[in-house]
RODO-2510 file (C-alpha; in nm, 4 decimals, decimal comma):
residues 312
     n   res          X          Y          Z
     1     m    -1,9897    -2,6406     0,8344
     2     s    -1,9976    -2,6760     1,2198
     3     e    -1,6248    -2,6108     1,2628
     4     s    -1,5296    -2,2733     1,4208
     5     p    -1,3327    -2,0221     1,2246
     6     v    -0,9633    -2,0153     1,2440
     7     l    -0,8511    -1,7114     1,4568
     8     l    -0,4949    -1,5676     1,3668
     9     n    -0,3449    -1,2804     1,5534
    10     k    -0,1043    -1,0192     1,4309
    11     h     0,2037    -1,2176     1,5344
    12     e     0,0749    -1,5311     1,3344
    13     v    -0,0179    -1,3378     1,0332
    14     e     0,3298    -1,1579     1,0259
    15     r     0,5164    -1,4899     1,0732
    16     l     0,3130    -1,6688     0,7975
    17     l     0,3076    -1,4054     0,5383
    18     t     0,6308    -1,3798     0,3565
    19     y     0,7222    -1,1354     0,0754
    20     d     0,8765    -1,4113    -0,1270
    21     d     0,5345    -1,6030    -0,1363
    22     l     0,3177    -1,2923    -0,1692
    23     i     0,4714    -1,0798    -0,4231
    24     p     0,4197    -1,3462    -0,7125
    25     r     0,0560    -1,3898    -0,5950
    26     l    -0,0045    -1,0068    -0,5983
    27     e     0,1452    -0,9574    -0,9383
    28     s    -0,0909    -1,2351    -1,0729
    29     v    -0,4070    -1,1159    -0,9310
    30     m    -0,3363    -0,7570    -1,0208
    31     g    -0,2716    -0,8671    -1,3881
    32     k    -0,5948    -1,0497    -1,3887
    33     f    -0,7863    -0,7489    -1,2326
    34     s    -0,6638    -0,5226    -1,5014
    35     k    -0,8213    -0,7539    -1,7739
    36     r    -1,1607    -0,6645    -1,6443
    37     d    -1,3107    -1,0134    -1,6571
    38     s    -1,5979    -0,9989    -1,4253
    39     s    -1,6545    -1,3632    -1,4310
    40     e    -1,3413    -1,4035    -1,2594
    41     i    -1,2825    -1,1223    -1,0243
    42     i    -1,5512    -0,9098    -0,8446
    43     q    -1,4266    -0,6230    -0,6534
    44     p    -1,6579    -0,3131    -0,5804
    45     v    -1,4964     0,0111    -0,4916
    46     r    -1,4386     0,0407    -0,1138
    47     s    -1,7435     0,1441     0,0740
    48     v    -1,6759     0,4029     0,3345
    49     v    -1,8812     0,5147     0,6401
    50     p    -1,7833     0,8622     0,7866
    51     i    -1,7519     0,8665     1,1700
    52     q    -1,7506     1,2334     1,1768
    53     q    -1,7533     1,3056     1,5587
    54     h    -1,4418     1,0964     1,6018
    55     n    -1,2681     1,2139     1,2878
    56     g    -1,2557     0,8659     1,1358
    57     f    -1,3900     0,6296     0,8670
    58     l    -1,4942     0,2676     0,8333
    59     g    -1,4092     0,1161     0,5012
    60     v    -1,5424    -0,2324     0,3857
    61     m    -1,3446    -0,4026     0,1036
    62     p    -1,5014    -0,7414    -0,0304
    63     a    -1,3599    -0,9375    -0,3212
    64     y    -1,4482    -1,2560    -0,4810
    65     l    -1,1910    -1,4500    -0,6921
    66     a    -1,3843    -1,7198    -0,8650
    67     a    -1,1079    -1,9167    -1,0083
    68     e    -0,9072    -1,9224    -0,6860
    69     g    -1,1985    -1,9988    -0,4710
    70     i    -1,1413    -1,7033    -0,2407
    71     l    -1,4385    -1,4833    -0,0868
    72     c    -1,3136    -1,2362     0,1420
    73     t    -1,3765    -0,8959     0,3030
    74     k    -1,1612    -0,6668     0,5151
    75     m    -1,3154    -0,4100     0,7556
    76     v    -1,0796    -0,1205     0,8180
    77     t    -1,0945     0,1885     1,0360
    78     f    -0,8805     0,4753     0,9693
    79     y    -0,8728     0,7977     1,1832
    80     q    -0,6891     1,1100     1,1638
    81     r    -0,5434     1,1216     1,5251
    82     a    -0,4307     1,4270     1,7299
    83     e    -0,0534     1,4838     1,7464
    84     g     0,0996     1,2648     2,0110
    85     s    -0,1837     1,0149     2,0320
    86     s    -0,0886     0,6732     2,1257
    87     l    -0,3785     0,5126     1,9431
    88     p    -0,3222     0,3516     1,5991
    89     s    -0,4565     0,5424     1,2974
    90     i    -0,5369     0,2284     1,1024
    91     q    -0,6951    -0,0981     1,2416
    92     a    -0,8280    -0,3804     1,0272
    93     t    -0,9821    -0,7352     1,0409
    94     v    -0,9955    -0,9733     0,7530
    95     l    -1,2767    -1,2409     0,7122
    96     l    -1,2327    -1,5385     0,4710
    97     f    -1,5648    -1,7311     0,3903
    98     h    -1,6256    -2,0624     0,2174
    99     p    -1,7506    -1,9637    -0,1279
   100     e    -1,9872    -2,2474    -0,1807
   101     h    -2,1274    -2,2679     0,1696
   102     g    -2,0987    -1,9108     0,2911
   103     n    -1,9639    -1,9696     0,6359
   104     v    -1,6634    -1,7910     0,7825
   105     t    -1,3489    -2,0033     0,7579
   106     a    -1,0986    -1,7494     0,9082
   107     i    -1,0713    -1,4334     1,1015
   108     m    -0,7414    -1,2835     1,1098
   109     d    -0,5616    -0,9454     1,2009
   110     g    -0,5901    -0,7150     0,9063
   111     e    -0,3104    -0,4637     1,0090
   112     a    -0,0283    -0,7166     0,9314
   113     i    -0,2003    -0,7860     0,6058
   114     t    -0,2542    -0,4287     0,4934
   115     a     0,1094    -0,3515     0,5908
   116     k     0,2783    -0,6365     0,4026
   117     r     0,0443    -0,6319     0,0968
   118     t     0,0705    -0,2531     0,0414
   119     a     0,4543    -0,2588     0,0771
   120     a     0,4801    -0,5617    -0,1532
   121     v     0,2669    -0,3810    -0,4084
   122     s     0,4799    -0,0725    -0,3757
   123     a     0,7896    -0,2869    -0,4335
   124     i     0,6352    -0,4228    -0,7410
   125     s     0,5842    -0,0667    -0,8691
   126     a     0,9567     0,0028    -0,7820
   127     k     1,0650    -0,3024    -0,9632
   128     l     0,8848    -0,1749    -1,2906
   129     f     0,9537     0,2144    -1,2581
   130     k     1,2436     0,2981    -1,0504
   131     p     1,5569     0,4260    -1,2130
   132     a     1,8084     0,1596    -1,3369
   133     l     2,0669     0,3116    -1,1130
   134     s     1,8888     0,3734    -0,7648
   135     e     2,1071     0,4591    -0,4810
   136     v     1,9048     0,6632    -0,2434
   137     l     1,5738     0,5471    -0,0878
   138     c     1,3659     0,8050     0,1107
   139     i     1,0886     0,7103     0,3268
   140     l     0,8261     0,9907     0,4558
   141     g     0,6551     0,8581     0,7554
   142     s     0,7496     0,6418     1,0605
   143     g     0,4553     0,4138     1,1367
   144     q     0,3807     0,0511     1,0358
   145     q     0,3567     0,1268     0,6712
   146     a     0,6989     0,2974     0,6867
   147     r     0,8549    -0,0130     0,8376
   148     s     0,6900    -0,2597     0,6107
   149     h     0,8120    -0,0682     0,3137
   150     y     1,1626    -0,0276     0,4638
   151     d     1,1722    -0,4133     0,5097
   152     v     1,0698    -0,5040     0,1648
   153     f     1,2654    -0,2445    -0,0262
   154     t     1,5893    -0,3012     0,1533
   155     k     1,5287    -0,6851     0,0931
   156     l     1,4666    -0,6562    -0,2765
   157     f     1,6833    -0,3727    -0,3737
   158     k     2,0416    -0,2433    -0,2923
   159     f     2,0503     0,1257    -0,1848
   160     k     2,3585     0,2989    -0,0757
   161     e     2,1662     0,5375     0,1466
   162     v     1,8310     0,5310     0,3215
   163     r     1,6660     0,8497     0,4625
   164     v     1,3584     0,8873     0,6761
   165     w     1,1469     1,1856     0,7825
   166     s     0,8639     1,2075     1,0172
   167     r     0,6420     1,5015     1,1148
   168     r     0,7703     1,4190     1,4825
   169     k     1,1418     1,3780     1,4746
   170     e     1,1404     1,1606     1,7875
   171     m     0,9155     0,9116     1,6058
   172     a     1,1709     0,8912     1,3141
   173     q     1,4430     0,8396     1,5453
   174     r     1,2452     0,5583     1,7382
   175     f     1,1767     0,4135     1,3798
   176     v     1,5721     0,4220     1,3112
   177     n     1,6546     0,2811     1,6503
   178     d     1,4820    -0,0375     1,5609
   179     l     1,6651    -0,1052     1,2533
   180     q     1,9895    -0,2904     1,2023
   181     d     2,1365    -0,0952     0,9126
   182     p     2,2220     0,2883     0,9176
   183     v     1,9424     0,5126     0,8290
   184     t     1,9528     0,8944     0,8147
   185     v     1,6986     1,1025     1,0162
   186     c     1,6200     1,4240     0,8173
   187     s     1,4848     1,7325     0,9874
   188     s     1,2625     1,8352     0,6725
   189     v     1,0908     1,6752     0,3852
   190     k     1,2987     1,8743     0,1463
   191     e     1,6297     1,7442     0,2913
   192     a     1,4980     1,3898     0,2816
   193     v     1,3938     1,3898    -0,0885
   194     i     1,6573     1,6038    -0,2505
   195     g     1,8473     1,3705    -0,4772
   196     a     1,6477     1,0533    -0,3880
   197     d     1,5801     0,8048    -0,6500
   198     v     1,2946     0,6296    -0,4912
   199     i     1,0554     0,7897    -0,2474
   200     v     0,7846     0,6169    -0,0315
   201     t     0,5132     0,8524     0,1137
   202     a     0,3305     0,6754     0,4044
   203     t     0,2075     0,9626     0,6032
   204     g    -0,1270     1,0710     0,7606
   205     a    -0,1155     1,3974     0,5626
   206     s    -0,4260     1,5703     0,4430
   207     q    -0,2394     1,8634     0,2646
   208     p     0,0581     1,8134     0,0304
   209     i     0,4018     1,7474     0,1868
   210     l     0,5959     1,6511    -0,1119
   211     f     0,6578     1,9026    -0,3870
   212     g     0,7533     1,8488    -0,7422
   213     e     1,0358     2,1062    -0,7510
   214     w     1,2155     1,8852    -0,5043
   215     v     1,1890     1,5694    -0,6917
   216     k     1,4930     1,4377    -0,8879
   217     p     1,3921     1,3927    -1,2611
   218     g     1,3331     1,0248    -1,3347
   219     a     1,2661     0,9413    -0,9589
   220     h     0,9919     0,6942    -0,8694
   221     i     0,7326     0,7797    -0,5967
   222     a     0,5326     0,5224    -0,4214
   223     a     0,2422     0,7160    -0,2631
   224     v     0,0547     0,5008    -0,0186
   225     g    -0,1077     0,7748     0,2370
   226     a    -0,3974     1,0077     0,1565
   227     c    -0,6718     0,7587     0,0974
   228     r    -0,9597     1,0175     0,0905
   229     p    -1,0851     1,2290    -0,1951
   230     d    -1,0020     1,5438    -0,0099
   231     w    -0,6624     1,4328     0,1348
   232     r    -0,3244     1,5004    -0,0422
   233     e     0,0370     1,4123    -0,0062
   234     l     0,1658     1,5128    -0,3425
   235     d     0,1307     1,8677    -0,4980
   236     d    -0,0122     1,9728    -0,8317
   237     v     0,3321     2,0098    -1,0013
   238     l     0,4420     1,6653    -0,9168
   239     m     0,1124     1,4939    -1,0050
   240     r     0,0804     1,6699    -1,3409
   241     e     0,4408     1,6460    -1,4589
   242     a     0,4930     1,2676    -1,3505
   243     v     0,3664     0,9601    -1,5229
   244     v     0,0908     0,8393    -1,2910
   245     y     0,0197     0,4579    -1,2446
   246     v    -0,2615     0,3377    -0,9982
   247     d    -0,3755    -0,0057    -0,8689
   248     s    -0,7318     0,0652    -0,9773
   249     r    -0,8731     0,3339    -1,1969
   250     e    -1,2116     0,3061    -1,0416
   251     g    -1,0627     0,3295    -0,6953
   252     a    -0,8163     0,6219    -0,7868
   253     t    -1,0831     0,8439    -0,9455
   254     a    -1,3158     0,8007    -0,6517
   255     e    -1,0925     0,8050    -0,3550
   256     s    -0,7535     0,9643    -0,4310
   257     g    -0,7396     1,3362    -0,3543
   258     d    -0,3827     1,3487    -0,5049
   259     i    -0,5416     1,2509    -0,8486
   260     i    -0,8947     1,4223    -0,8130
   261     l    -0,7847     1,7442    -0,6825
   262     s    -0,4718     1,7820    -0,9082
   263     g    -0,6692     1,6851    -1,2287
   264     a    -0,3798     1,4389    -1,3063
   265     e    -0,4405     1,1966    -1,5816
   266     v    -0,3913     0,8308    -1,4872
   267     f    -0,1649     0,6739    -1,7558
   268     a    -0,2177     0,3028    -1,6515
   269     e    -0,2867     0,0430    -1,3863
   270     l    -0,0064    -0,1561    -1,2309
   271     g    -0,1654    -0,4697    -1,3739
   272     e    -0,1832    -0,3266    -1,7185
   273     v     0,1951    -0,2928    -1,6993
   274     i     0,2264    -0,6444    -1,5718
   275     n     0,0079    -0,7671    -1,8591
   276     g     0,2312    -0,5901    -2,1129
   277     s    -0,0626    -0,3715    -2,2492
   278     f     0,1056    -0,0418    -2,1188
   279     p     0,4623     0,0408    -2,0908
   280     a     0,6754     0,1060    -1,7842
   281     q     0,8112     0,4716    -1,8385
   282     r     1,1250     0,4203    -1,6204
   283     e     1,3140     0,7018    -1,7800
   284     k     1,0489     0,9469    -1,6645
   285     t     0,9469     1,0661    -1,3235
   286     t     0,6746     0,8043    -1,2099
   287     v     0,4084     0,8050    -0,9414
   288     f     0,2351     0,5030    -0,8113
   289     k    -0,0683     0,6124    -0,6382
   290     s    -0,1776     0,3079    -0,4166
   291     l    -0,5059     0,2938    -0,2408
   292     g    -0,5210    -0,0836    -0,1533
   293     m    -0,7665    -0,3348    -0,3022
   294     g    -0,9808    -0,6069    -0,1737
   295     i    -0,8338    -0,8555    -0,4119
   296     q    -0,4768    -0,7825    -0,2358
   297     d    -0,6180    -0,8620     0,1087
   298     a    -0,8019    -1,1813    -0,0349
   299     v    -0,4920    -1,3428    -0,1858
   300     s    -0,3001    -1,2422     0,1164
   301     a    -0,5448    -1,3962     0,3731
   302     k    -0,5661    -1,7059     0,1497
   303     l    -0,1910    -1,7436     0,1589
   304     v    -0,1770    -1,7118     0,5444
   305     l    -0,4562    -1,9735     0,5791
   306     e    -0,2880    -2,2273     0,3355
   307     k     0,0372    -2,1894     0,5378
   308     w    -0,1428    -2,2209     0,8742
   309     n    -0,3459    -2,5364     0,7518
   310     s    -0,0098    -2,6963     0,6206
   311     e     0,1273    -2,6586     0,9786
   312     h    -0,1854    -2,8007     1,1481
***
């Protein structure tokens, strides 16, 4: 009880949190969540505090996984920054608690956890929904989420071509310059997505940037931006014509402007497909709308702490 919490910075979290270990744990916990057994998993919808004078929000994401003995919360700030700002749009810290005693056991960087677990869940969606023959990957955005998605998608899948677009072309070019393999920088969203089999939207957009008329029939879209009820990345045509999957129905209907404002119907949660209770309609155009979940942060943080403890 008297021991100080373990403090882990971004570098340590990135080193310890590997996709090979993380993805199976995320598949397992999302399947459990979708069974809605409240004695095993408790995860309220994210609480959000507006910071209006600074164009930002504070989100609090607690979760308790009884069977795994994980009690965790993430505190995350997200801001709409002015163009050209050097400040990050998202910053986060994750706390792990001892479920029985209530003391904090670890405090760790939440940005690395957020980036990796979000990309890992998107990759799970792609594994389930992407066309059987997927040759072109398109990433919209050039920030930390774009990079984590590039890393895991190119690790798990083989694409013949990767394209990237960013609102600021110099940021897209900087993104590409850091990569080993060739990636095409596109000057418009339309140019980037035409003919793409898998599309990742990881932008700070508050109005639609991706339009259904540009999307190849049967493509899969992993949409991870626009986490407020009045923000959008995808237009009505795409949302209404695609088969829409989400991480949490409650989260999506409370927080996703893409779903709320389009009136799109949610077909299933990712966990319901993992459990086999709903089909993966791979032959159709599919959208996985990701908002992030406290349980994803919780299992990620527990994995990081386990690995750190094994080294010490």
